C-alpha positions in Angstrom: 93.8 81.8 85.2 94.7 79.1 87.7 93.3 78.8 91.3 95.2 77.1 94.2 93.7 76.1 97.3 96.1 76.4 100.1 95.4 75.2 103.5 97.0 73.3 106.4 96.1 72.6 110.1 96.8 75.6 112.7 100.3 76.0 113.4 101.7 74.6 110.3 102.8 77.7 108.6 100.4 78.4 106.1 100.8 82.4 106.8 104.6 82.1 105.6 103.6 80.0 102.7 101.0 82.6 101.7 103.6 85.5 102.3 105.9 83.7 100.1 103.5 83.3 97.4 102.5 87.4 97.6 106.5 88.3 97.4 106.6 86.1 94.3 103.6 88.3 92.8 101.1 85.9 93.1 97.7 87.2 94.3 96.4 85.3 97.6 92.8 85.5 99.4 93.1 85.4 103.1 89.7 83.6 104.1 90.7 84.9 107.9 91.3 88.4 106.9 88.0 88.3 105.1 86.2 86.8 108.2 88.0 89.7 110.6 86.7 92.4 108.1 83.1 90.9 108.0 83.1 90.6 111.9 84.7 94.4 112.3 82.2 97.2 113.1 80.5 98.1 109.8 81.0 94.4 108.5 78.1 92.5 107.0 78.4 89.7 109.7 77.6 91.8 112.7 73.9 92.0 112.4 73.3 88.5 111.8 76.0 87.4 114.5 74.3 89.9 117.0 71.0 88.1 116.2 72.1 84.5 116.4 74.5 85.2 119.4 72.9 87.7 122.0 76.4 89.4 123.9 78.7 88.2 120.9 78.7 91.9 119.7 80.1 94.9 121.7 80.6 98.7 120.2 79.6 97.6 117.0 82.1 94.7 116.6 82.0 91.2 117.0 83.5 90.4 120.3 85.7 87.4 119.1 86.4 85.8 122.4 82.8 86.0 123.6 81.5 84.3 120.4 84.4 81.8 120.8 83.1 80.9 124.4 79.4 80.9 122.4 80.1 78.0 120.1 82.7 76.0 121.6 81.7 72.4 122.4 78.3 73.2 121.0 78.1 71.8 117.3 74.5 73.4 116.9 76.0 76.6 117.6 79.0 76.2 115.5 76.6 75.4 112.7 74.7 78.2 113.2 77.8 80.6 112.8 79.3 78.7 109.7 75.8 79.2 108.1 76.2 82.9 108.5 80.0 83.4 107.9 80.6 80.8 104.9 78.2 82.3 102.5 79.6 85.8 103.3 83.2 84.8 103.0 82.4 82.7 99.4 81.0 86.2 98.4 84.5 88.0 99.5 86.2 85.2 97.7 84.2 85.3 94.3 84.8 89.3 94.2 88.6 88.6 94.6 88.5 86.2 91.7 86.6 88.1 89.4 88.9 91.2 90.0 92.0 89.1 89.3 90.5 87.7 86.1 89.7 90.8 85.2 93.2 92.1 85.3 94.3 88.8 83.3 96.2 87.3 86.4 97.6 83.8 85.2 97.3 82.1 89.2 95.8 83.1 92.4 96.0 81.5 95.6 92.9 80.9 98.0 94.5 80.6 101.5 91.7 78.7 103.3 92.2 77.2 106.5 89.5 74.8 106.7 89.5 74.2 102.8 88.6 70.6 102.9 86.0 71.0 105.9 84.3 73.6 103.7 84.7 72.6 100.6 85.2 68.9 100.1 84.3 68.6 96.0 87.4 70.8 95.0 85.1 73.0 93.0 87.0 75.6 90.8 90.0 74.6 91.9 93.0 73.4 90.1 95.2 72.3 92.3 95.3 72.2 96.4 98.4 72.4 98.3 98.7 71.7 102.0 101.3 73.0 104.8 102.6 70.2 106.8 105.0 70.1 109.8 105.7 67.5 112.4 103.2 67.3 115.0 105.5 68.2 117.8 106.6 71.4 115.8 103.1 72.3 115.3 102.0 71.9 119.0 105.2 74.2 119.9 104.2 76.6 117.4 100.8 77.3 118.7 101.3 77.0 122.3 103.8 79.7 122.2 101.0 82.1 120.8 99.5 84.5 123.5 96.7 83.2 125.3 97.0 79.3 124.1 96.4 76.7 126.2 96.4 72.6 125.5 92.6 72.8 126.1 92.0 75.2 123.3 94.5 73.5 121.1 92.8 70.2 121.4 89.6 71.7 120.7 90.6 73.6 117.4 92.4 70.3 116.5 89.3 68.4 117.2 87.4 70.5 114.4 90.1 70.2 112.0 90.6 67.1 109.3 93.8 65.6 110.7 97.1 66.5 108.9 97.8 62.9 107.5 94.5 63.1 106.0 94.8 66.2 104.4 98.3 65.4 103.0 96.6 62.4 101.4 94.1 64.6 99.6 96.6 67.1 98.7 98.1 67.7 95.2 101.4 69.2 96.7 102.4 69.3 100.0 104.8 72.2 101.4 106.8 71.0 104.2 107.4 73.6 106.6 108.9 72.0 109.6 112.6 72.0 107.9 113.3 75.5 107.5 111.4 78.5 106.3 114.0 78.8 103.5 113.1 75.3 102.5 109.3 76.0 102.6 109.9 79.1 100.4 112.1 77.4 97.8 109.4 75.1 97.4 106.8 77.6 96.8 109.4 79.2 94.3 109.4 75.9 92.6 105.7 75.6 92.3 105.1 78.9 91.0 107.6 78.5 88.5 106.3 75.6 87.2 102.9 77.1 86.8 104.2 79.9 85.0 106.2 78.0 82.5 103.2 75.5 81.8 
C-alpha cells in the first residue's frame, strides 16, 4: 500500500485537494478532524488538556478558543500541547493505516497540515504532496474566514514552514491558485499514475 502525505500552509487549498482524492476513491486520513474528535466531549485529549491548561475545558470538551489563547505566543505552552496531541493523533493515524491495509487499499493519503514541522524524517511516506497558491491568494482566502484577523494569520504563518521551503521538499506540488478544475486535474493525474504503476 502506498502512503502519501498531503500538506500545505493555511489557505493553500489542502481541503479541496483532499476532497478530490476522496472523490476518486482514495481513503484520506484528516489530522485536523482527528484533533477535533480527540478534543470533543469524551475525547482522549480532554482530560490531559484540562490538567495542563486550566480553564481550557468547558462542559466536558476543549474550548478551542480558550486553548488558542493559552498557547498563543507562548512556545513552552505550545510544546506542552503538542506533547499531548501528537502521540494521540499518531495513534489515530496508525489505526487508519491498519484498517485500510487490511482492506487491501493500494493508495491512501495522510492529510497533515504541519507534516514537515511534526514529521521531518518522512518515515512511512512514499511521497509528499504540497498544495501551493500565491501569497496574495492565500491571504485573501484566509482573511475571508469568520473571526480571522491579519494578526492571527501572522501568528499562524509564523508557526508554519514557508511555502517555498515546503515546495522544495515536495515530491509533487499541486497548484491551487489557478482554478479548482486545474487542481482537481492534477490530483487525477497523480492518482492515475499511482494506480498504473
